[in-house]
N, C-alpha and C positions, 0 to 999 in steps of 0.2 A: 279466845285470846284477845279479840278485838274489844271485848267488853270488860276485861280485867283491868284494874288499876296498875299503873307503872310499878308500884311497890308490892304487887301481888307475890305471894309465897310460891306460886307455881301450881301446877296440876299434874296429875297422872292420867294418861290417856290409855285406854284399853284397846289394843289392836289385835285383829285376827291373825293367827299364825297361818302359814302356807298350808293349804289343804283343808282349812276350816270350811264347813258347809255354810257358815254364816259369813257374809262379807263385811268388811269395814273399810275405813280409810287405810291406805297403805302407809308404811312408815315414811316413804318419800313424800306422799301427799301431806302428811302431818307436818313434816319438816318444812315443806313449802309454805304451809299456813303459818308456821312459827316465824319463818324468815319475813313473810309479808307483814307481820305485826311487831317485829322487833324482839321476838322471843328466840329461844334456842333449845334444842333437845339435849338431854343429858343421860342420866341413869336409865338402864333397862333392867326390868325385873320380871320374874316368872309370875304368872297368874294361875294358869292351869294348863291342861293338855291342848287346849284350843286357842288360848289367848296369852298375850304378854303385855306388859305395861312399859310405857316410856314416859319419863318425866320431862316436862316442859316448864321453863321459867323465863321471865323477862331477862333479856340480855343485860349483864352487868356492864357498867361504864368502861371497865378495863378489859372486857372479854375479848379473847383472841379469836380470830376468824380462821377457819380452815379454807384451803384453796377450793375445796369442793363446794362449801357453802357460799363462798364469795362468787364463784362462777354461777351457781344457781340463783343467787340474789340478783346478779346482773341480768339473767334471763327473765326473772320475775319483774324486774324494773322495766325492761324492754317491752314486756307484755302488758304493762300498766296495772299489775296486780298488787303492788306494794302500797300499803297504807302510809299515812303521814308518820305514824310511830315507827314503822319499819324503815322508812326513808331517813328519819332522824338518826337511827342507829347506824345506818350505812354511811350517812354524811359525817357522823362523829368519828367513825372508824377511818374514813378517808382523811379527815382533818388531822387526826393525831398519829397517823402512820400505821395503825393496826391493819388497815386494808392491804397495804403493800407488803406487810410483814406476815401475811397469811401462811400457815404451815401446811405441809403436805400431809395427806392422810396416810395411815399405816399401809394401805394398799399400794401406794406409789412412792413412799419415802425411800430415799437412797442414802448411802453413806457419803457424806460430804468429803471433799478431798483432804481437808485438814484432819478430820477424824481418821480417815483411812491411813494417812501418812503416820499418824501417831500410833495407831494399832499395828501397822506394818513394821514400825521400829521396835516393837516389843512382841516377839514371837509368841510368848506365853499368853499375852493379852489377846493377840489376834486369834489364836486357837480357841480360847474361851469365848470370845465375842461371836465367832462363827458357829458356836454350839448353842447360843442363847435361843430361848423360845421367841416367837414373834412378838409377844407382849413385852418381854424384857428388852429385846432389840429396839422396838419402837420407842420404848420409854427413854432410852438413851438418845436415839435420833431426834425425838421431839424436843428434849431438853437442850440439845446442841443447837437445833435450828431456831429455837425461840429465844435464844440469848440476845439481848438488845445491844450489848456492848462487846467489842472484840475481846477485851480482857476477861469478860465474864465467860465468853465462849471458850477461850483458851483454858481458863480455870476448870470449866466443866469437862472439857476433853481430857485434861490431865487427871481429874478425879475419876472419870469413867475408865480410863486406861489402867489406873492403879487398881480400881475395883476388879477389872477383868483379870489383871495379873494375879490378884489375890483370890480369884474364883468367886467373887461376890456379885449378887444381882440386886436390882432395885426392888423387885417384887418377890 
């Protein structure tokens, strides 16, 4: 990643699955490397019974940050491991507000009060929302928490409550 140009198309990294007799970088180590050089992980794909693929690309200018990657980047900065390219991406995110607007990962995302109130006001929507798969639930939570303007957030909440009332999902 350090040797790739800023406009590189990205790369697929083959990583060993748990239990593989051959060791490789772990996904966490690969993500650390990406953060150090201003890159980000993306798609995951199957390779075979012992390996999987993860796509890494240079971080785009408007790329959102997760709270998990933001915290890890802070640790890598403190350890002196972040390259100039990685530091530039972090500085840009801090300057334009993306750093402070980092989103919660699926594992810790919770229902914000305004979404909860809207769902509670519509029993049919509440019941349906409570039965959503983790992926569909997080898809809604992510879209609500990443709205930049209050009016956008309100529109999204109204849209998702209507979808839940109608029994519709995003995926």
